[in-house]
C-alpha positions as CSV (number, residue, x, y, z in Angstrom):
1,M,132.1,113.1,89.2
2,K,131.0,115.5,91.9
3,N,128.8,117.4,89.5
4,Q,126.9,114.3,88.4
5,N,126.1,113.3,92.0
6,K,125.0,116.8,92.8
7,G,122.5,116.8,89.9
8,T,120.9,113.6,91.0
9,E,120.7,114.8,94.6
10,H,118.8,118.0,93.5
11,S,116.5,116.0,91.2
12,R,115.8,113.5,94.0
13,Q,114.9,116.4,96.4
14,K,112.7,118.0,93.7
15,T,111.0,114.6,93.2
16,I,110.3,114.3,96.9
17,I,108.9,117.8,97.1
18,I,106.6,117.2,94.2
19,F,105.5,113.8,95.7
20,F,104.5,115.5,99.0
21,L,102.6,118.2,97.1
22,Y,100.7,115.5,95.1
23,L,100.1,113.6,98.3
24,G,98.6,116.7,99.9
25,T,96.2,117.3,97.0
26,L,95.1,113.6,97.1
27,I,94.5,113.8,100.8
28,I,92.3,116.9,100.3
29,M,90.3,115.2,97.5
30,F,89.9,112.1,99.6
31,L,88.6,114.1,102.6
32,G,86.1,115.9,100.4
33,V,84.8,112.6,99.0
34,F,84.7,111.0,102.4
35,F,82.8,113.9,104.0
36,G,80.4,114.0,101.0
37,T,79.7,110.3,101.3
38,Y,79.4,110.5,105.1
39,S,77.0,113.4,104.9
40,I,74.8,111.5,102.4
41,L,74.7,108.3,104.5
42,N,73.9,110.2,107.7
43,N,71.8,113.0,106.2
44,I,74.0,115.7,107.6
45,K,72.9,119.3,107.0
46,L,74.9,122.4,108.1
47,Q,73.4,125.7,109.1
48,V,74.8,128.6,107.1
49,L,73.2,132.1,107.5
50,N,69.8,130.7,108.5
51,A,69.8,128.2,105.6
52,S,70.2,124.5,105.9
53,I,72.8,123.3,103.4
54,P,73.4,119.6,102.7
55,G,76.9,118.3,103.7
56,I,77.4,116.9,100.2
57,I,77.8,120.5,98.9
58,F,80.8,121.1,101.3
59,G,82.2,117.8,100.4
60,L,82.0,118.6,96.7
61,L,83.7,122.0,97.3
62,V,86.6,120.4,99.1
63,T,86.9,117.8,96.4
64,Y,86.9,120.6,93.8
65,L,89.7,122.5,95.6
66,G,91.8,119.3,95.8
67,L,91.3,118.7,92.1
68,R,92.2,122.3,91.4
69,Y,95.4,122.1,93.5
70,F,96.2,118.8,91.7
71,F,96.3,120.7,88.4
72,M,98.2,123.6,89.9
73,V,100.9,121.2,91.1
74,T,101.1,119.6,87.7
75,E,101.7,123.0,86.1
76,F,104.2,123.9,88.9
77,K,106.1,120.6,88.4
78,N,107.0,121.5,84.8
79,D,108.6,124.8,85.8
80,F,110.2,123.3,89.0
81,Y,112.1,120.6,87.2
82,E,114.0,123.1,85.1
83,S,117.7,123.1,86.0
84,T,117.7,126.7,87.2
85,S,114.8,126.4,89.6
86,K,115.5,125.9,93.3
87,F,113.2,125.5,96.3
88,S,113.7,127.9,99.1
89,W,111.7,128.4,102.3
90,G,112.9,132.0,102.1
91,N,110.4,132.6,99.3
92,F,107.6,132.3,101.8
93,R,108.9,134.8,104.3
94,K,107.7,138.3,104.4
95,E,110.3,140.9,103.5
96,K,110.9,143.6,106.0
97,R,110.5,146.9,104.3
98,K,111.9,150.1,105.8
99,S,109.5,153.0,105.6
100,R,111.2,156.3,104.9
101,L,109.7,159.5,106.0
102,V,110.1,162.2,103.5
């Protein structure tokens, strides 16, 4: 009985993690579309290296990145739901390496 509850707890945690990753990508895409629309309506241009770039270009770039991250999360989800996979914040920490003088 304890093993069954533990399996559903891990799957619930994994589902929540994937949900927040998808939510983050959707927010990025929304912000890109919003900025692109806002820049078209208000004729916003940004100065980049002495060139005037329309704001819609930056909005499209942000939307593209959000869409790219969406597909990356979809690929990640398939591997993450395997029973052997576990999420750990320790994976994001830098390892301290000892340098040896020879």
